[in-house]
C-alpha positions in Angstrom: 10.3 -12.5 10.8 13.6 -13.7 9.2 12.7 -17.4 9.2 12.0 -19.8 6.5 8.3 -20.5 7.0 6.4 -21.4 3.9 2.8 -21.9 4.9 0.5 -19.5 6.8 -3.0 -20.5 7.9 -5.6 -18.0 9.0 -8.5 -20.4 9.0 -8.8 -20.4 12.8 -8.0 -16.7 13.3 -10.4 -15.0 15.7 -11.6 -12.1 13.6 -12.7 -10.2 16.7 -9.1 -10.2 18.0 -7.1 -7.1 17.0 -3.3 -7.2 17.1 -1.2 -4.1 17.4 1.4 -5.6 15.0 1.4 -8.6 12.7 4.9 -9.0 11.3 5.2 -11.9 8.8 8.0 -10.3 6.9 11.2 -11.9 5.6 9.9 -15.4 5.3 9.0 -17.5 2.3 5.3 -17.6 2.7 3.5 -18.5 -0.5 -0.1 -18.3 -1.6 -2.9 -15.8 -1.0 -3.7 -14.1 2.2 -6.7 -12.2 3.7 -5.2 -9.4 5.6 -6.1 -9.8 9.3 -7.1 -7.2 11.8 -4.1 -5.4 13.1 -2.8 -1.8 13.3 0.5 -2.5 11.6 0.5 -5.3 9.0 4.0 -6.1 7.7 4.0 -8.8 4.9 7.1 -7.7 3.0 9.7 -10.0 1.5 7.6 -13.1 1.0 6.0 -14.9 -2.0 2.4 -13.9 -1.3 0.2 -13.7 -4.4 -3.3 -12.9 -5.5 -5.1 -9.6 -5.4 -5.4 -7.1 -2.5 -8.7 -5.3 -1.9 -7.7 -2.3 0.2 -11.4 -1.3 0.6 -11.9 -4.3 2.9 -9.1 -3.4 5.3 -9.9 -2.3 8.8 -10.1 1.4 9.3 -7.6 0.9 12.2 -4.8 -0.1 10.0 -2.0 2.5 10.2 0.8 0.7 8.4 0.6 -1.7 5.5 3.7 -3.1 3.9 3.0 -5.5 1.0 6.4 -4.9 -0.7 8.5 -7.6 -2.4 5.8 -10.2 -3.0 3.9 -11.4 -6.0 0.6 -9.6 -5.5 -1.2 -8.6 -8.7 -4.4 -6.9 -9.9 -5.3 -3.2 -9.5 -4.8 -0.8 -6.6 -7.8 1.3 -5.6 -5.9 3.9 -3.5 -9.1 6.0 -3.1 -10.3 3.3 -0.7 -7.4 3.2 1.7 -8.3 3.0 5.5 -9.0 6.4 7.0 -6.1 6.1 9.5 -3.5 4.7 7.2 -0.2 6.6 7.4 2.2 4.2 5.6 1.4 2.3 2.4 4.0 0.3 0.6 3.1 -1.9 -2.3 6.3 -1.7 -4.2 8.0 -4.6 -6.0 4.9 -6.5 -6.9 2.9 -7.1 -10.1 0.1 -4.6 -9.7 -1.2 -3.1 -12.9 -3.7 -0.5 -14.2 -4.0 3.1 -13.4 -4.0 4.7 -9.9 -5.8 7.7 -8.4 -3.7 9.4 -5.7 -6.6 11.4 -4.2 -6.5 9.3 -1.0 -7.3 11.9 1.7 -10.4 11.3 3.7 -10.1 14.0 6.5 -13.9 14.6 6.2 -14.4 11.1 7.6 -12.2 11.7 10.7 -9.2 10.2 9.1 -5.8 11.5 8.0 -3.8 11.4 4.9 -1.1 8.8 4.2 2.4 10.3 4.8 4.1 7.6 2.7 2.8 6.0 -0.5 5.2 3.7 -2.4 4.0 1.8 -5.5 7.3 1.7 -7.3 8.5 -1.3 -9.4 5.1 -2.5 -10.5 3.3 -2.5 -13.9 1.1 0.5 -13.2 0.3 2.7 -16.2 -1.7 5.8 -17.3 -1.4 9.3 -16.2 -0.7 10.5 -12.7 -2.4 13.7 -11.4 0.3 15.3 -9.1 -1.8 18.5 -8.7 -4.3 17.0 -6.3 -2.1 15.0 -3.9 -3.1 14.8 -0.2 -1.7 17.7 1.8 -0.3 15.3 4.4 1.8 13.3 1.9 5.5 13.4 2.7 6.9 10.6 0.5 5.6 9.5 -2.9 7.4 6.7 -4.8 6.1 6.0 -8.3 9.4 5.0 -10.0 9.8 2.0 -12.4 6.3 1.7 -13.7 4.8 2.5 -17.1 3.2 5.9 -16.4 2.8 8.4 -19.3 1.7 11.9 -19.9 3.0 15.2 -18.5 4.5 15.9 -15.0 3.2 19.1 -13.3 5.3 19.9 -10.2 3.7 23.3 -9.7 1.0 22.3 -7.1 2.8 19.7 -4.9 1.8 19.5 -1.2 3.9 21.7 1.0 4.8 18.7 3.3 6.1 16.6 0.4 9.8 15.9 1.0 10.5 13.1 -1.5 9.0 12.3 -4.9 10.4 9.6 -7.1 9.1 9.4 -10.6 12.1 8.1 -12.6 
C-alpha cells in the first residue's frame, strides 16, 4: 500500500491459493477487480470501478474494505460471507435500497460487527428494528434514505449508529 501503482492483473492468480491478507490500499489502481481469495481484503483508497457481487465472495472473508473507490451498482447485504466481521463500502457510487438483515448464525457464521455504507447513493427505507444482534457499528450517513427512524429495538451491542 501507499504506492502509485495504477494497474493490477489477476489473470494468472492461482484461485486455489488463499492469502491471509491482500492489502492493495492507498494506490491508484483503476478498472474492475474480481475479489481474490483472502481472509482480509483491503482495497480502499483506489480508483477501482464496476459492480461488486458479495454473494460470490469466499465464506472465509472476515474483513472487506472497498471504501473510497468508484464502485457502483447495488449492494446485496443479505448475501455477505458467513464469517464477515467488517464490511466497509463507504465513499463509492452504490445505489438502490439495502436490507440490513445480514446475520446467518444458523449457517455456522457470525454477524458483522461493523457495516459502513456511508457516502453513497443508497435510497429507500431502512429497517433498524431487525439488525443483527452482533452489530456494533452501523454507518448509513450521507445517502438518500427516507421514511421513519425507529430506535426502540436496536441491538444491545450497538455502540455507534450514524444516520445523519
